[in-house]
LOSENU-988019 format. One line per 2 residues: number of its first residue (from 0); their letters; for each residue x, y, z of C-alpha. Coordinates in nm, 2 decimals, padded with zeros to 4 digits. Layout:
LOSENU-988019
NUM> A> X Y Z | ...
This chain:
LOSENU-988019
0> XX> -01.21 -04.45 10.26 | -01.09 -04.53 09.91
2> XX> -01.37 -04.32 09.75 | -01.28 -04.03 09.99
4> XX> -00.92 -04.06 09.89 | -01.01 -04.05 09.52
6> XX> -01.23 -03.75 09.57 | -00.96 -03.57 09.77
8> XX> -00.70 -03.64 09.49 | -00.94 -03.51 09.23
10> XX> -01.00 -03.20 09.44 | -00.63 -03.15 09.49
12> XX> -00.57 -03.19 09.12 | -00.84 -02.94 09.04
14> XX> -00.69 -02.69 09.29 | -00.35 -02.74 09.14
16> XX> -00.48 -02.68 08.79 | -00.65 -02.36 08.92
18> XX> -00.33 -02.25 09.09 | -00.13 -02.32 08.77
20> XX> -00.39 -02.12 08.56 | -00.37 -01.83 08.81
22> XX> 00.01 -01.83 08.78 | 00.00 -01.85 08.40
24> XX> -00.25 -01.56 08.39 | -00.02 -01.37 08.62
26> XX> 00.28 -01.44 08.40 | 00.08 -01.33 08.09
28> XX> -00.03 -01.01 08.27 | 00.33 -00.93 08.38
30> XX> 00.46 -01.00 08.03 | 00.20 -00.78 07.87
32> XX> 00.26 -00.50 08.12 | 00.64 -00.52 08.07
34> XX> 00.62 -00.53 07.69 | 00.39 -00.23 07.68
36> XX> 00.63 -00.04 07.90 | 00.91 -00.14 07.67
38> XX> 00.72 -00.01 07.38 | 00.66 00.33 07.54
40> XX> 01.02 00.39 07.65 | 01.18 00.39 07.30
42> XX> 01.51 00.56 07.23 | 01.39 00.73 06.92
44> XX> 01.12 00.91 07.11 | 01.37 01.03 07.36
46> XX> 01.62 01.13 07.10 | 01.37 01.32 06.89
48> XX> 01.24 01.50 07.19 | 01.59 01.60 07.30
50> XX> 01.66 01.71 06.94 | 01.35 01.93 06.96
52> XX> 01.48 02.08 07.29 | 01.81 02.16 07.13
54> XX> 01.63 02.31 06.82 | 01.42 02.53 07.06
56> XX> 01.74 02.65 07.23 | 01.91 02.73 06.90
58> XX> 01.60 02.91 06.78 | 01.62 03.14 07.09
60> XX> 01.30 03.00 07.24 | 01.41 02.92 07.60
62> XX> 01.07 02.93 07.76 | 00.94 02.66 07.52
64> XX> 01.26 02.45 07.58 | 01.20 02.48 07.96
66> XX> 00.84 02.37 07.91 | 00.95 02.07 07.71
68> XX> 01.21 01.96 07.96 | 00.95 01.98 08.24
70> XX> 00.70 01.80 08.03 | 00.95 01.52 07.94
72> XX> 01.03 01.46 08.30 | 00.66 01.45 08.38
74> XX> 00.61 01.20 08.10 | 00.87 00.95 08.23
76> XX> 00.77 01.00 08.59 | 00.41 00.91 08.51
78> XX> 00.50 00.62 08.27 | 00.70 00.45 08.55
80> XX> 00.46 00.54 08.84 | 00.69 00.36 09.09
82> XX> 00.59 00.03 08.94 | 00.22 00.07 09.00
84> XX> -00.02 -00.11 08.76 | -00.32 00.11 08.85
86> XX> -00.33 00.49 08.86 | -00.61 00.74 08.89
88> XX> -00.77 00.86 08.57 | -00.65 01.21 08.67
90> XX> -00.29 01.07 08.66 | -00.35 00.90 08.33
92> XX> -00.48 01.24 08.19 | -00.17 01.41 08.31
94> XX> 00.05 01.14 08.14 | -00.13 01.16 07.81
96> XX> -00.13 01.54 07.83 | 00.25 01.54 07.87
98> XX> 00.28 01.30 07.58 | 00.07 01.52 07.35
100> XX> 00.24 01.84 07.46 | 00.57 01.69 07.34
102> XX> 00.43 01.56 07.02 | 00.25 01.89 06.95
104> XX> 00.58 02.08 06.97 | 00.74 01.83 06.74
106> XX> 00.45 01.82 06.49 | 00.32 02.17 06.54
108> XX> 00.23 02.20 06.17 | 00.01 01.90 06.16
110> XX> -00.12 01.82 06.52 | -00.39 01.97 06.74
112> XX> -00.55 01.79 07.04 | -00.84 01.83 07.27
114> XX> -00.88 01.65 07.61 | -01.23 01.65 07.76
116> XX> -01.25 01.42 08.06 | -01.54 01.47 08.31
118> XX> -01.38 01.56 08.64 | -01.62 01.32 08.81
120> XX> -01.41 01.03 08.68 | -01.08 01.16 08.80
122> XX> -01.09 00.96 09.12 | -01.15 00.63 08.95
124> XX> -00.87 00.38 08.87 | -00.74 00.28 08.53
126> XX> -00.47 00.05 08.41 | -00.16 00.25 08.35
128> XX> -00.08 00.32 07.98 | -00.43 00.26 07.86
130> XX> -00.47 00.58 07.66 | -00.12 00.65 07.53
132> XX> -00.10 00.36 07.29 | -00.43 00.45 07.14
134> XX> -00.34 00.82 07.11 | 00.00 00.72 06.96
136> XX> -00.18 00.50 06.70 | -00.41 00.79 06.61
138> XX> -00.11 01.02 06.56 | 00.12 00.79 06.36
140> XX> -00.14 00.60 06.16 | -00.41 00.86 06.13
142> XX> -00.29 01.22 06.15 | 00.06 01.19 05.99
144> XX> -00.07 01.02 05.68 | -00.33 01.29 05.63
146> XX> -00.08 01.53 05.49 | -00.27 01.82 05.65
148> XX> -00.34 01.95 06.00 | -00.55 01.71 06.21
150> XX> -00.69 01.69 06.56 | -00.71 01.42 06.82
152> XX> -01.01 01.44 07.06 | -01.01 01.25 07.39
154> XX> -01.33 01.22 07.58 | -01.43 01.04 07.90
156> XX> -01.74 01.00 08.12 | -01.90 00.77 08.37
158> XX> -02.21 00.58 08.27 | -02.36 00.38 08.56
160> XX> -02.10 00.13 08.67 | -01.86 00.18 08.37
162> XX> -01.62 00.44 08.25 | -01.63 00.51 07.87
164> XX> -01.32 00.67 07.71 | -01.30 00.76 07.34
166> XX> -01.01 00.87 07.13 | -01.12 01.01 06.80
168> XX> -00.90 01.15 06.52 | -00.99 01.31 06.18
170> XX> -00.70 01.14 06.00 | -00.69 00.92 05.69
172> XX> -00.92 00.65 05.84 | -00.96 00.29 05.71
174> XX> -01.17 00.11 05.46 | -01.39 -00.18 05.57
176> XX> -01.12 -00.44 05.49 | -00.85 -00.26 05.68
178> XX> -01.08 -00.20 05.98 | -01.18 -00.57 05.99
180> XX> -00.82 -00.68 05.99 | -00.73 -00.45 06.27
182> XX> -01.04 -00.57 06.47 | -00.92 -00.93 06.43
184> XX> -00.56 -00.83 06.53 | -00.65 -00.66 06.86
186> XX> -00.85 -00.97 06.97 | -00.54 -01.19 06.94
188> XX> -00.29 -01.23 07.23 | -00.05 -00.94 07.19
190> XX> 00.25 -01.17 07.15 | 00.09 -01.31 06.84
192> XX> 00.05 -00.98 06.66 | 00.29 -00.71 06.54
194> XX> 00.04 -00.50 06.35 | -00.16 -00.29 06.60
196> XX> 00.04 -00.42 06.89 | -00.02 -00.13 07.12
198> XX> -00.40 -00.16 07.07 | -00.39 -00.54 07.11
200> XX> -00.19 -00.50 07.43 | -00.44 -00.25 07.58
202> XX> -00.73 -00.47 07.49 | -00.57 -00.79 07.62
204> XX> -00.47 -00.63 07.96 | -00.83 -00.50 08.00
206> XX> -00.97 -00.85 07.93 | -00.72 -01.01 08.17
208> XX> -00.80 -00.78 08.46 | -01.17 -00.71 08.41
210> XX> -01.31 -00.98 08.19 | -01.42 -01.01 07.82
212> XX> -01.73 -00.78 07.87 | -01.48 -00.48 07.89
214> XX> -01.23 -00.37 07.63 | -01.20 -00.18 07.31
216> XX> -01.42 -00.11 07.00 | -01.30 00.06 06.68
218> XX> -01.49 00.25 06.42 | -01.34 00.41 06.11
220> XX> -01.42 00.56 05.78 | -01.18 00.61 05.49
222> XX> -01.09 00.98 05.46 | -01.29 01.07 05.77
224> XX> -01.09 00.93 06.07 | -01.10 00.67 06.34
226> XX> -01.27 00.64 06.68 | -01.15 00.40 06.95
228> XX> -01.39 00.34 07.24 | -01.26 00.19 07.57
230> XX> -01.49 00.06 07.83 | -01.37 -00.03 08.18
232> XX> -01.54 -00.08 08.52 | -01.57 00.22 08.75
234> XX> -01.34 00.12 09.04 | -01.25 00.35 09.32
236> XX> -00.94 00.18 09.46 | -00.65 -00.01 09.31
238> XX> -00.60 -00.37 09.42 | -00.44 -00.39 09.77
240> XX> -00.15 -00.62 09.83 | -00.25 -00.92 10.04
242> XX> -00.10 -01.26 10.13 | -00.18 -01.61 10.02
244> XX> -00.46 -01.65 09.77 | -00.66 -01.35 09.90
246> XX> -00.82 -01.13 09.65 | -00.94 -00.77 09.67
248> XX> -01.29 -00.67 09.56 | -01.30 -00.30 09.48
250> XX> -01.59 -00.17 09.29 | -01.87 00.08 09.32
252> XX> -02.23 -00.01 09.35 | -02.19 -00.38 09.42
254> XX> -02.02 -00.44 09.09 | -01.74 -00.68 09.20
256> XX> -01.41 -00.71 09.02 | -01.16 -00.97 09.14
258> XX> -00.79 -00.91 09.14 | -00.52 -01.17 09.20
260> XX> -00.29 -01.08 09.49 | 00.09 -01.05 09.51
262> XX> 00.12 -00.83 09.20 | 00.29 -00.53 09.33
264> XX> 00.63 -00.44 09.17 | 00.88 -00.34 09.43
266> XX> 01.08 -00.02 09.34 | 01.45 -00.02 09.41
268> XX> 01.66 00.26 09.56 | 01.79 00.37 09.22
270> XX> 01.44 00.42 09.09 | 01.33 00.60 09.41
272> XX> 01.62 00.84 09.38 | 01.56 00.90 09.01
274> XX> 01.19 00.97 09.08 | 01.29 01.23 09.34
276> XX> 01.52 01.40 09.10 | 01.26 01.41 08.83
278> XX> 00.99 01.54 09.08 | 01.22 01.82 09.17
280> XX> 01.26 01.92 08.80 | 00.90 01.88 08.72
282> XX> 00.74 02.03 09.03 | 00.70 02.38 08.87
284> XX> 00.93 02.54 09.13 | 00.99 02.89 09.01
286> XX> 01.36 02.89 09.11 | 01.42 02.56 08.93
288> XX> 01.26 02.71 08.61 | 01.48 03.02 08.64
290> XX> 01.79 02.80 08.68 | 01.70 02.60 08.37
292> XX> 01.63 02.91 08.17 | 01.97 03.07 08.27
294> XX> 02.16 02.74 08.21 | 01.96 02.62 07.91
296> XX> 02.25 02.46 07.73 | 02.30 02.22 08.02
298> XX> 01.94 02.10 08.00 | 01.97 01.83 07.74
300> XX> 02.26 01.64 07.90 | 02.08 01.65 08.24
302> XX> 01.77 01.51 08.08 | 01.98 01.23 07.93
304> XX> 02.12 01.15 08.28 | 01.77 01.16 08.44
306> XX> 01.62 00.92 08.19 | 01.92 00.69 08.22
308> XX> 01.87 00.68 08.60 | 01.51 00.61 08.56
310> XX> 01.56 00.33 08.31 | 01.84 00.17 08.53
312> XX> 01.61 00.17 08.82 | 01.29 00.07 08.64
314> XX> 01.14 -00.27 08.59 | 01.33 -00.28 08.27
316> XX> 01.67 -00.29 08.44 | 01.70 -00.66 08.36
318> XX> 01.57 -00.62 08.01 | 01.66 -00.43 07.69
320> XX> 01.44 -00.15 07.60 | 01.41 -00.29 07.25
322> XX> 01.53 -00.64 07.19 | 01.80 -00.66 06.92
324> XX> 01.77 -00.97 06.71 | 02.07 -01.19 06.65
326> XX> 02.06 -01.11 06.28 | 02.13 -00.74 06.34
328> XX> 02.48 -00.79 06.21 | 02.32 -00.86 05.87
330> XX> 02.12 -00.54 05.87 | 02.21 -00.27 05.62
332> XX> 02.28 00.05 05.81 | 02.15 00.37 05.64
334> XX> 02.20 00.72 05.77 | 01.95 00.97 05.65
336> XX> 01.97 01.35 05.68 | 01.64 01.52 05.61
338> XX> 01.58 01.89 05.54 | 01.34 01.93 05.83
340> XX> 00.96 01.92 05.88 | 00.87 02.26 05.74
342> XX> 00.57 02.14 05.54 | 00.30 01.87 05.50
344> XX> 00.49 01.74 05.19 | 00.81 01.71 05.39
346> XX> 00.64 01.50 05.66 | 00.50 01.27 05.39
348> XX> 00.85 01.25 05.23 | 01.00 01.15 05.56
350> XX> 00.74 00.89 05.62 | 00.82 00.73 05.28
352> XX> 01.18 00.70 05.39 | 01.09 00.55 05.73
354> XX> 00.85 00.30 05.56 | 01.12 00.19 05.32
356> XX> 01.41 00.14 05.56 | 01.26 -00.09 05.83
358> XX> 01.40 -00.39 06.01 | 01.15 -00.61 05.83
360> XX> 01.31 -00.50 05.50 | 01.66 -00.57 05.64
362> XX> 01.77 -00.22 05.74 | 01.88 -00.02 06.05
364> XX> 01.78 00.34 06.00 | 01.96 00.63 06.16
366> XX> 01.75 00.94 06.10 | 01.85 01.31 06.14
368> XX> 01.63 01.61 06.12 | 01.85 01.91 06.01
370> XX> 01.59 02.17 06.10 | 01.66 02.38 05.79
372> XX> 02.03 02.42 05.87 | 02.30 02.30 05.63
374> XX> 02.56 02.30 05.92 | 02.34 02.04 06.09
376> XX> 02.34 01.82 05.78 | 02.72 01.84 05.75
378> XX> 02.75 01.75 06.12 | 02.51 01.45 06.06
380> XX> 02.71 01.32 05.76 | 03.03 01.32 05.96
382> XX> 02.85 01.14 06.24 | 02.73 00.88 05.99
384> XX> 03.09 00.84 05.87 | 03.22 00.79 06.22
386> XX> 02.95 00.53 06.28 | 03.06 00.35 05.96
388> XX> 02.71 00.33 05.81 | 02.67 00.14 05.49
390> XX> 02.49 00.41 05.30 | 02.42 00.78 05.34
392> XX> 02.10 00.93 05.21 | 02.10 01.31 05.19
394> XX> 01.82 01.56 05.11 | 02.02 01.88 05.09
396> XX> 01.89 02.21 05.21 | 02.10 02.40 04.96
398> XX> 02.28 02.30 04.64 | 02.62 02.43 04.72
400> XX> 02.88 02.38 04.99 | 02.90 02.00 04.98
402> XX> 03.23 01.92 04.82 | 03.44 01.87 05.14
404> XX> 03.20 01.65 05.34 | 03.10 01.44 05.04
406> XX> 03.47 01.38 04.97 | 03.51 01.26 05.33
408> XX> 03.22 01.01 05.27 | 03.38 00.90 04.95
410> XX> 03.72 00.85 05.12 | 03.55 00.64 05.38
412> XX> 03.40 00.42 05.11 | 03.04 00.51 05.19
414> XX> 02.81 00.57 04.89 | 02.59 00.88 04.91
416> XX> 02.25 00.89 04.75 | 02.07 01.22 04.70
418> XX> 01.70 01.24 04.74 | 01.45 01.51 04.65
420> XX> 01.70 01.79 04.60 | 02.03 01.80 04.42
422> XX> 02.38 01.93 04.49 | 02.62 02.14 04.29
424> XX> 02.97 01.99 04.31 | 03.28 01.99 04.09
426> XX> 03.30 01.61 04.09 | 02.98 01.43 04.05
428> XX> 03.14 01.10 04.15 | 03.10 01.23 04.51
430> XX> 02.75 01.09 04.51 | 02.63 00.76 04.37
432> XX> 02.28 00.86 04.24 | 01.99 01.10 04.28
434> XX> 01.62 01.03 04.32 | 01.36 01.31 04.29
436> XX> 01.14 01.53 04.08 | 01.22 01.72 03.77
438> XX> 01.17 02.06 03.91 | 01.24 02.25 03.59
440> XX> 00.98 02.04 03.42 | 00.74 02.11 03.70
442> XX> 00.79 02.49 03.65 | 00.75 02.45 03.27
444> XX> 00.43 02.25 03.32 | 00.28 02.53 03.52
446> XX> 00.38 02.79 03.26 | 00.25 02.58 02.97
448> XX> -00.08 02.53 03.15 | -00.12 02.91 03.21
450> XX> -00.05 02.98 02.85 | -00.32 02.73 02.74
452> XX> -00.56 02.86 03.01 | -00.54 03.22 02.89
454> XX> -00.61 03.10 02.53 | -00.92 02.92 02.65
456> XX> -01.03 03.23 02.84 | -00.98 03.44 02.53
458> XX> -00.72 03.65 02.71 | -00.41 03.55 02.52
460> XX> -00.35 03.91 02.42 | -00.44 04.06 02.76
462> XX> -00.18 04.19 03.00 | -00.13 03.93 03.28
464> XX> 00.01 04.05 03.62 | 00.19 03.76 03.80
466> XX> 00.34 03.73 04.15 | 00.56 03.43 04.25
468> XX> 00.60 03.29 04.60 | 00.93 03.11 04.58
470> XX> 01.05 02.85 04.83 | 01.36 02.83 05.04
472> XX> 01.64 03.03 04.89 | 01.91 02.80 04.73
474> XX> 01.69 02.49 04.74 | 01.68 02.28 04.42
476> XX> 01.30 02.29 04.41 | 01.31 02.67 04.42
478> XX> 01.58 02.70 04.16 | 01.42 02.45 03.92
480> XX> 01.06 02.56 03.94 | 01.16 02.93 03.91
482> XX> 01.38 02.85 03.61 | 01.12 02.63 03.44
484> XX> 00.83 02.88 03.48 | 01.05 03.18 03.38
486> XX> 01.16 03.00 03.06 | 00.79 02.99 02.95
488> XX> 00.71 03.34 03.08 | 00.99 03.52 02.90
490> XX> 00.85 03.43 02.56 | 00.51 03.57 02.65
492> XX> 00.52 03.93 02.56 | 00.21 04.02 02.77
494> XX> 00.31 03.84 03.09 | 00.43 04.08 03.36
496> XX> 00.60 03.92 03.66 | 00.55 04.19 03.93
498> XX> 00.76 04.03 04.20 | 00.92 03.70 04.29
500> XX> 00.95 03.68 04.67 | 01.08 03.42 04.92
502> XX> 00.80 03.23 05.10 | 01.03 02.97 05.26
504> XX> 00.79 02.69 05.18 | 00.58 02.77 05.50
506> XX> 00.22 02.86 05.54 | 00.29 03.16 05.77
508> XX> 00.55 03.31 05.54 | 00.33 03.25 05.23
510> XX> 00.04 03.44 05.40 | 00.27 03.72 05.51
512> XX> 00.42 03.78 05.17 | 00.09 03.75 04.98
514> XX> -00.07 04.00 05.21 | 00.22 04.24 05.15
516> XX> 00.19 04.19 04.77 | -00.19 04.25 04.78
518> XX> -00.13 04.58 04.96 | 00.13 04.68 04.71
520> XX> -00.05 04.58 04.39 | -00.42 04.64 04.31
522> XX> -00.44 04.42 04.01 | -00.28 04.07 04.06
524> XX> -00.41 03.82 03.80 | -00.21 03.51 03.89
526> XX> -00.02 03.39 04.19 | 00.24 03.11 04.14
528> XX> 00.31 02.95 04.47 | 00.59 02.69 04.47
530> XX> 00.44 02.46 04.73 | 00.09 02.39 04.88
532> XX> 00.18 02.52 05.23 | 00.26 02.86 05.10
534> XX> -00.06 02.84 04.88 | -00.27 02.77 05.19
536> XX> -00.13 03.09 05.35 | -00.18 03.29 05.03
538> XX> -00.54 03.18 05.01 | -00.60 03.31 05.36
540> XX> -00.44 03.64 05.27 | -00.66 03.67 04.96
542> XX> -00.98 03.60 05.15 | -00.88 03.85 05.42
544> XX> -00.82 04.11 05.15 | -01.18 04.07 05.03
546> XX> -01.08 03.90 04.70 | -01.16 03.56 04.56
548> XX> -00.93 03.29 04.41 | -00.95 02.99 04.19
550> XX> -01.17 02.88 03.90 | -01.43 03.15 03.94
552> XX> -01.22 03.40 04.14 | -01.04 03.72 04.09
554> XX> -00.69 03.55 04.11 | -00.58 03.24 03.93
556> XX> -00.38 03.01 04.16 | -00.10 02.78 04.05
558> XX> 00.04 02.55 04.32 | 00.29 02.27 04.35
560> XX> 00.32 01.95 04.55 | -00.04 01.82 04.53
562> XX> -00.07 01.70 04.89 | -00.42 01.57 04.97
564> XX> -00.54 01.90 05.11 | -00.41 02.08 04.80
566> XX> -00.58 01.84 04.56 | -00.90 01.88 04.75
568> XX> -00.89 02.26 04.70 | -00.84 02.19 04.33
570> XX> -01.15 01.97 04.34 | -01.34 02.26 04.51
572> XX> -01.21 02.51 04.26 | -01.01 02.73 04.50
574> XX> -00.68 02.62 04.33 | -00.67 02.62 03.95
576> XX> -00.38 02.38 03.90 | -00.16 02.17 04.14
578> XX> 00.16 02.03 03.99 | 00.25 01.72 04.18
580> XX> 00.58 01.67 04.35 | 00.56 01.30 04.44
582> XX> 00.68 01.26 04.81 | 00.68 00.88 04.78
584> XX> 01.05 00.85 04.71 | 01.19 00.63 04.98
586> XX> 01.11 00.31 04.79 | 01.31 00.42 04.49
588> XX> 01.62 00.49 04.71 | 01.57 00.15 04.87
590> XX> 01.57 -00.02 04.53 | 01.89 00.16 04.43
592> XX> 02.06 00.03 04.75 | 01.94 -00.32 04.67
594> XX> 02.08 -00.29 04.32 | 02.41 -00.18 04.46
596> XX> 02.41 -00.47 04.71 | 02.35 -00.70 04.41
598> XX> 02.64 -00.55 04.21 | 02.40 -00.41 03.95
600> XX> 02.46 -00.09 03.74 | 02.27 00.21 03.86
602> XX> 02.17 00.53 03.69 | 02.30 00.87 03.80
604> XX> 01.94 01.01 03.82 | 01.60 00.87 03.87
606> XX> 01.28 01.08 03.82 | 00.97 00.97 04.01
608> XX> 00.64 00.97 03.82 | 00.42 01.28 03.88
610> XX> 00.09 01.43 03.77 | -00.07 01.76 03.71
612> XX> -00.41 01.81 03.88 | -00.69 02.04 03.75
614> XX> -01.06 02.05 03.83 | -01.13 01.87 03.51
616> XX> -00.92 01.56 03.59 | -00.89 01.55 03.96
618> XX> -01.17 01.29 03.99 | -01.05 01.09 03.70
620> XX> -00.72 00.94 03.81 | -00.68 00.73 03.50
622> XX> -00.69 01.04 03.28 | -00.45 01.26 03.48
624> XX> -00.16 01.36 03.27 | 00.19 01.25 03.37
626> XX> 00.33 01.58 03.27 | 00.28 01.84 03.00
628> XX> 00.63 01.93 02.90 | 00.89 01.69 02.76
């Protein structure tokens, strides 16, 4: 009897250990699921999306605004899924499609996507939010850093008893060291990593539910892009709720997968009501769409209310969407008003600001996209003043018209730091400092290069017909580059500037104006394009006109900015010279703020280091000149 009792106690102890392990695994799964949901419902994503909706309305694009409202409601409905952990792959595709539609409208200049899922796999089950973190990583760490248009490809198919999903981007990619670090990170428990959290979370959840033989693999090549492969079992049904310690085995072809019971999240009445409201909005009802279109200005507030209802009724009702650390009171609050997102360069410039002002660096960033309207910037500055931010960072659309609002900031005791572009004010004490490029010098560099180039070609006495694609009217970059180039041109007796036209710093406008100039003038020798985006459009127009450009072409091409795609065209000989406008300016502003916090003296102006790229030096970074003119 004694031996039996001992054996029974050992068995009871083992069972208790097993029960404790099951409970701990359940706790880890729930925590991983909740944190992932928290990561996906972020205020900045909602705010930026609503900002885009307002921009579409103001731009008289009601149909696109309606589409975005419907897509946003679809997105939140799918992301919550009434608390379900498993959804069909068809539902996951709908969710990721909604997400990418929103992002494509926000990043229309840099993002394309392609979804190719075999319809055979639609009926199979997948853990909710498997694909979105991977796609989000491809966009924010691959495509955005490319500084040129990129594409995200999503593919899925069934292979025997498994489903294989791939997310491939043609972004910046990673070198071997970066790739190995990421691979190590995603194999850690997600609570132990901040870098690559979304990928780590997806991988950990797949391991927890299906076992270590399933999960994620990552391949990448610097400058080529990244491919993430996800392998899950082909299961036809989600786990069913049972009592006690029962488990459900749901797999095809005898491939058994065990799931712990009692996992179902109960939805509350608030969530159910919110889902009904969203379903009514997103159902594609013709009358609903007509109503939204006729009452478009009421859309944004309605969306705010809908999302609030969903969040109040969601599993997050007892948690904060994003935990605020106790030390938030010590964060330096910085309000930034950016010009917009009109070009690849501007996107890179914005990224440099966001990288500089992070919580890890001790900042709380409030970011505003002015969408090329000075009135929006003035409104944003007054909002920053009302929020009592510590510093205001302004990249002004135009040079004039700032005296009043900057005086308001000064009266409130908030220093204003200008970045990229300058302002013209009667009292320069209205701003603390400026960080950016010497635009006049950039224009001079282009002029001096052309003068030297013509001498080397033996054409210093030939008549040279020049057209200039200028940027946004009134912008510092436009004014400075025009002034600098014209200063050199006016002393060249044989240079003939045929026209200087506004290209607005966009590819479409650059192509449009270049095509018109080519129709108007038969003999154009040189095009001076004041940013790469306009140059890309001009090159298209030149090709369509049956002419050639660049080193061995009919038309000499001078460009500015030197984004990656522009430098590559220099390397290929399609652009003769690309004068760099360094977008990496955020870190310099951050240093100014740190100096002011430390009570140090600061300069009124800081010029960032820049280079001039030609085919001769583009591959020899150490020999690239820092600038030709003084």
